[in-house]
N, C-alpha and C positions, 0 to 999 in steps of 0.2 A: 343661021339660028342665033338668037340672042343669048349671050351667056347669062346664066342665073346668078353666078358669083362674079363680081367685078373686082378689079385690082386698082388700088391707089398706090402710086409709086412715090416713095420718099426720095425726092431728087435733090442732090447736093449741088446742083449747078444747072444752068440753062441747057448745057450739053446733055445732062442726064434727063432733063425734062423732055427734050425733043426725042430722045431715045425711048422714053416711056410712052410718048404719044405714038411713035412709029410701031411700037410693040403691041399696042392695043389697050393700054391703060385708060381708064375712064376719067382719071383725076390725078393731079400731081400735088403733093405737098412739098413746096419749094422751101429749102432751108440751106444752111451752111454749117460747117463744123460738126459733122456727124460723129466724129470721135468723141465729142463732148456732149453728145445727146441731141445736137442740133440747136442752132440759134437763127435769129432772123437774118435772111439774106440781104445783100446790099440793094439799094434802090435800082442800081443798074441791072442786077440780075432779075429783079421783079419786072422791070420795064421791058427787058428783052424777052423774058419768058411770055409775058402777055402778048407781045408782038408776034411771037412764033407759034403759040399754042392755040388750037381750036378746041381742045379738051378743057375740062375745068381746071382752073388754077387756084389752089389754096396756098396761103403763105403762113409759115410758122411765125407766131408772135412770141418771141422769147429773147430777151435782151442779153442774156448771159447764160453760161453753164452753171451747174450747181443745183441748189434747191429751188423751190417755187414760192418762196416767201419773199415778196418784193417790197422795196422801199417806195415811198411816194414818188420819188424821182423816176425810178424804174417803171412804175405804173404809167406815168405821163409819157415816157418814151414809148411804151407799148400802145397807148392810145394814139400817139402821133403816127406810129407805124400802121395802125389800122386805117387811119385817115388817108395815108398815102396809098394803101391798097385799094381803098374806095376810089380815090382820084384816078388811078391808072386802070380801073376796070377789072380787078380781080374778082373771082367768083366766090371766094370765101377766105376765112382766116382760121387759124388753129391756135387755141388759147388754153390757159390754165393758171389759176392762182390759188394758193393755199394759205390758211392761217397757220400760226406756229403750232397749234395743237393737232394738226393733220386733217382738219376739216376744210371743205371748200370755202373759199372767200366769196360768198354769194354776192355780197354787195358790189364788189368791184367787177366780178365776172358778169353780173347783170348789166352793168354799164357798158362793158365791152360788147356784149351780145346785142344790146339795144342799138349801139352805134352802128354795128355791122348790118344788122337786120333792117334798119330803117332805110338803108341804101341797097337792100336786096342781096346782101352777101350771106352765104351759109356759114355755119360755125361748127367746128369740131373741137371737142375738149380733148386735149392731148394726154400724154402719159403722166402728167402730174397726178392724174387719177390713181395711178399705180402706187403713188407715195402717200395716199390717204390712209387715215387710221381705220376707217370703216367704209369698205367699198360699197356696201349696199345702201348705206345712208348717203354716200356720195352720189350714187346712181340716181336716187330720188332728187337730190339737190340739183344735179345737172339737168335732169328732165325739167324741173321747175324753172331753171334759169333760161331754158329755151334752146339749148344746143341740139344739133341734128344728129350727132354721133359721138361716140367715145372711142378714141384710139387707146387700146389697152393690151397689156400682156397678162392680165389677170393678177397683177400684183407681184409677178415673178420676173426674173431676168429675161426669160423668153416666153413666147406665147404657148409653146408646147409644155413648158413647166407649169404654166398657169391655166391649162386647158379645162380643168374641172371648174375653176372659178369662172372662166369665160362661159362655160355651158350654163352655169347658174345665173350669170348676168343676163344672158340671152333670154332665159326663162322668166326672170323677174322683170326685165324690160318689157316683155310681152308686146313688142311692136311699137312701143311709145318712143323709142330711140334706137338707132342702129348701134350695135356693138361691133367694132372693127378690130380684129386681132392684128397686132404688130409686134415686132421684135423677134428676130431669128426665123421669120417665115421664109421658107425656101422650097425648092423642088422636092426635097426628101420628105417634107412633112405637111405641105399645104393641103393635100387631099385628105389626110387623116384629120387635120384640124377642122376642115369644113364639115366633114362627115360627123364628127363628134359634137360640134357646137351648133351646127345648122346656121352659121352666119351667111350673109349674102354679100359681104365685101371683106377683103383682106388687104393688108398693107405690107409692102416690102420695098427695100431699096434696090434689089436685083442687080447688085453691083458686080463689075468685073475689073481686074487691074489693067491699067493702060500704061505702057512704058514710055518714058520720055524719048523724044528724038534728039535730045542733046548728045553731041558727040564728045564734048569735053565734060568730064566728071571730076569735081573736087571732092575727094573722099576723106578729107581731113576736117570736115565741118558738118554740124547738124544745125538745121534752121529752126528747130523747136526743142522743147525740153524733153519730149518723149522720143526715144530712138525709133527710127523708121527709115524707109527707103525714100530719099529725097528725089528720086527720079522715077517714081511710080505714083500714079494717082488712081483712085477708084471712081468709076462712072457707071451709070446704069447701062446694062447690056440689053439690046433689042431682043435677042434670042431668049434671054432669061425671062424677060417680061412675057413673051409669047408662051413660053413653056409653063410658067406659073399660072397663067390664065387657063391654059389647056388642062393642067392637072387639077386646078381648083374646081373645074366643071366636069370632071370625069365621074363624079359620084352619080 
């Protein structure tokens, strides 16, 4: 039986992307630095993911952490990354640019969508949407721009906190664009989220901790500004992906 609700996995590496595929995800959003909200992955990650995946591969186009107000130089970097995704055969890109007043930067987003779509790539508008001043105006702008879906938490820190807004967005979209909830989507809430919003796709990283096989540990150093375990990494778990899909389709 075909699932009525599909899962996109936010994969922080090729390893996570392959796990997403094995677990039954229909699409991967490949990125890096999830603790910073995600940034564009390296060309090596993109190239290897394309080589190993038969499911759809979308790539996050975000040159840095922080806000979504970009300089001309940053915009050119983003356009160059889109061209690379086209060259290596990605299925789509994930974009988002705002003006200083919290409105969608339609002019530059249109150029990004035009570049991607002329080569057959799909386009998702990412959670820059959640930082907009007016979500319903932004919805109409993004539809006009030509994006295929919006990844959103309803303007809140998690999708469950923003569930009422998500429901309204689905109603106002009226099938013109897909609304895909993301942020904090897990086994405990995905069924309720789908039931309340009537969405047909959800987004989750489905991560599990993996401990290093290093035998020697230097416990007197941190490799980043933020305290953390230098010998544990998070990757997508196959079983978590399978369970999320099962629960999302239990309604």
